[in-house]
C-alpha positions in Angstrom: -1.5 -1.3 -5.1 -4.2 -2.1 -7.5 -5.3 -5.1 -5.4 -5.2 -2.9 -2.3 -7.4 -0.4 -4.1 -10.0 -3.1 -4.8 -9.8 -4.4 -1.2 -10.4 -0.9 0.2 -13.3 -0.3 -2.2 -15.0 -3.6 -1.4 -14.5 -3.1 2.4 -16.1 0.4 2.2 -19.1 -1.1 0.4 -19.4 -3.6 3.2 -19.6 -0.8 5.8 -16.0 -0.7 7.0 -14.2 2.5 8.0 -11.1 2.2 5.8 -7.8 3.9 6.8 -4.8 3.5 4.4 -1.1 3.9 4.6 0.8 4.4 1.2 4.4 4.0 2.0 7.1 5.1 -0.5 10.8 4.4 -0.7 11.6 8.2 -0.7 9.7 8.6 2.6 10.8 5.6 4.5 13.0 7.6 6.8 10.3 10.1 7.9 9.3 8.9 11.3 5.6 8.2 12.0 4.5 9.3 8.5 2.5 6.1 8.2 0.8 6.8 11.5 -0.2 10.2 10.2 -1.8 8.6 7.2 -3.7 6.1 9.3 -5.0 8.2 12.2 -4.0 11.8 11.6 -7.5 12.8 10.6 -9.2 10.9 13.5 -7.3 12.2 16.5 -9.8 15.0 17.2 -12.7 12.5 17.4 -11.2 9.3 18.8 -8.4 10.6 21.1 -10.4 13.3 22.9 -10.9 11.0 26.0 -7.3 9.8 26.2 -5.4 10.4 29.5 -3.4 13.6 29.1 0.1 11.9 29.0 -1.1 9.6 26.2 -2.8 12.4 24.2 0.3 14.6 24.5 2.6 11.7 23.4 0.3 11.1 20.4 0.2 14.8 19.5 4.0 15.0 19.6 4.6 12.2 17.1 1.8 13.5 14.8 3.5 16.9 14.9 0.5 18.6 16.5 2.5 20.0 19.4 6.1 20.7 20.2 8.3 17.8 21.1 9.7 17.8 24.6 13.4 17.9 25.2 13.5 14.3 26.3 11.8 13.0 23.2 8.6 11.1 22.7 7.5 8.5 25.2 7.4 5.3 23.1 5.1 3.4 25.5 2.7 6.3 25.8 2.5 6.5 22.0 1.9 2.7 21.7 -0.9 2.8 24.3 -2.4 5.9 22.7 -2.6 4.4 19.3 -4.0 1.1 20.7 -6.8 3.1 22.4 -7.5 5.1 19.3 -7.9 1.9 17.2 -10.1 0.4 19.9 -12.3 3.4 19.9 -12.5 3.5 16.1 -13.4 -0.2 15.9 -16.0 0.1 18.6 -17.7 2.8 16.5 -17.6 1.0 13.2 -15.7 -2.0 11.7 -12.2 -0.9 10.9 -9.9 -1.9 8.1 -6.3 -0.8 8.0 -4.8 -1.0 4.5 -1.0 -1.1 4.6 0.4 -0.8 1.1 4.1 -1.4 0.3 5.0 -2.5 3.8 8.6 -2.9 2.9 8.8 1.0 2.8 6.8 1.6 6.0 8.8 3.8 8.3 10.2 1.8 11.3 8.6 3.9 14.1 5.1 3.4 12.6 5.8 -0.3 12.1 6.8 -0.7 15.7 3.6 1.1 17.0 1.4 -1.0 14.7 3.0 -4.3 15.7 2.3 -3.3 19.4 -1.3 -2.4 18.8 -2.2 -5.2 16.4 -0.9 -7.9 18.8 -3.6 -6.7 21.2 -6.5 -6.3 18.8 -8.6 -9.1 17.4 -12.1 -9.9 16.3 -14.3 -9.1 13.4 -14.4 -5.4 14.2 -10.6 -5.0 13.3 -9.0 -6.1 10.1 -5.7 -5.5 8.4 -4.8 -6.0 4.7 -1.1 -5.5 3.9 0.8 -5.7 0.7 4.6 -6.2 0.5 7.0 -6.7 -2.4 9.8 -9.2 -2.4 9.6 -10.5 1.1 8.5 -13.7 2.7 5.5 -13.9 5.0 7.5 -13.9 8.2 8.8 -10.4 7.6 5.4 -8.8 8.0 3.3 -11.4 9.9 3.4 -9.2 13.0 1.3 -6.6 11.2 -1.6 -9.0 10.7 -4.0 -10.0 13.5 -5.1 -13.6 13.9 -6.4 -15.4 11.9 -4.1 -14.6 9.0 -4.2 -15.5 5.4 -1.3 -15.0 2.9 -2.1 -14.6 -0.8 0.8 -14.5 -3.2 0.1 -12.2 -6.2 1.9 -13.7 -9.2 2.0 -12.9 -12.9 -1.2 -13.0 -14.9 -1.9 -15.7 -17.5 -1.7 -15.1 -21.2 -5.6 -14.9 -21.4 -5.7 -12.5 -18.5 -3.1 -10.3 -20.1 -5.2 -10.1 -23.3 -8.2 -9.1 -21.2 -6.3 -6.4 -19.3 -4.8 -5.0 -22.5 -8.3 -4.8 -24.0 -9.6 -3.0 -20.9 -6.6 -0.6 -21.0 -6.5 0.1 -24.7 -10.0 -0.6 -26.0 -8.8 -3.2 -28.4 -8.5 -7.0 -28.0 -5.1 -8.1 -29.2 -4.8 -11.0 -31.6 -3.8 -14.4 -30.2 -0.3 -13.9 -31.6 0.0 -10.3 -30.2 -1.4 -11.4 -26.8 1.3 -14.2 -26.7 4.0 -11.6 -27.5 2.8 -9.2 -24.9 2.6 -11.9 -22.3 6.2 -13.0 -23.1 7.6 -9.5 -23.1 5.8 -8.3 -19.9 6.4 -11.5 -18.0 2.7 -11.4 -16.9 3.0 -7.9 -15.5 -0.4 -6.2 -16.4 0.9 -2.6 -16.3 3.9 -3.3 -18.5 1.7 -5.3 -20.9 -0.6 -2.3 -21.4 2.3 0.1 -21.8 3.9 -2.3 -24.4 0.6 -2.4 -26.3 0.3 1.3 -26.3 3.9 1.7 -27.3 3.6 -0.5 -30.4 4.5 2.3 -32.8 7.9 2.1 -34.6 10.9 3.0 -32.5 12.2 6.5 -33.3 15.9 6.9 -34.3 18.3 6.8 -31.4 16.1 4.9 -29.0 17.9 1.6 -29.9 21.2 3.1 -28.8 19.9 3.9 -25.3 20.9 1.6 -22.3 17.3 0.4 -21.9 16.3 -3.3 -21.8 15.0 -4.5 -25.1 11.5 -5.3 -23.8 11.1 -1.8 -22.4 12.1 0.1 -25.5 8.6 0.2 -27.0 7.3 1.9 -23.9 10.1 4.5 -23.9 9.5 5.0 -27.6 5.9 5.9 -27.1 6.7 8.4 -24.4 9.5 10.0 -26.4 7.4 10.2 -29.5 4.8 12.3 -27.6 
């Protein structure tokens, strides 16, 4: 998510229109929520000239009108979203940022795969982040040409730098090595461990919490 934040900010500085989906595990079963995030605010401007059947289908899945008894027309929704993306990209270079793709609701994913297969060129770009999956599981969400960038743990020196940025104090070499070992190179956990360096209050050691996470819990409970 932090990497996606940086990608979105850099793209905006380069003149891209940035639209972002922030999927969450608790919302994965809400159909078309990702689509609402990506184009919900743009329908009025970029869907105005759509044929009536396409516009109605899009309004149905975006909950802007009542759903017909027979349900949404999947092909009409796919074509409508494709035309909206084409209109947006024609107006200004467009970047779709898809964060936590593993939790993206299936209906949105299906629509995006349909549209992205039919869009290409420098005007349309997708950046997607996924946890714990191989490239093939989300390649259909990336237009050609594609690039896959694994984001692994930070190095010990990078952890020291991140901790200094997060706490205002550069850890000693020994402390940096300890933080690196306990965090496994995870920058967020390293910062929390550094902040939670106070003595563990009574009772925390008895809780069913992994040893390396106890300083973090200790700091929270102390507050």
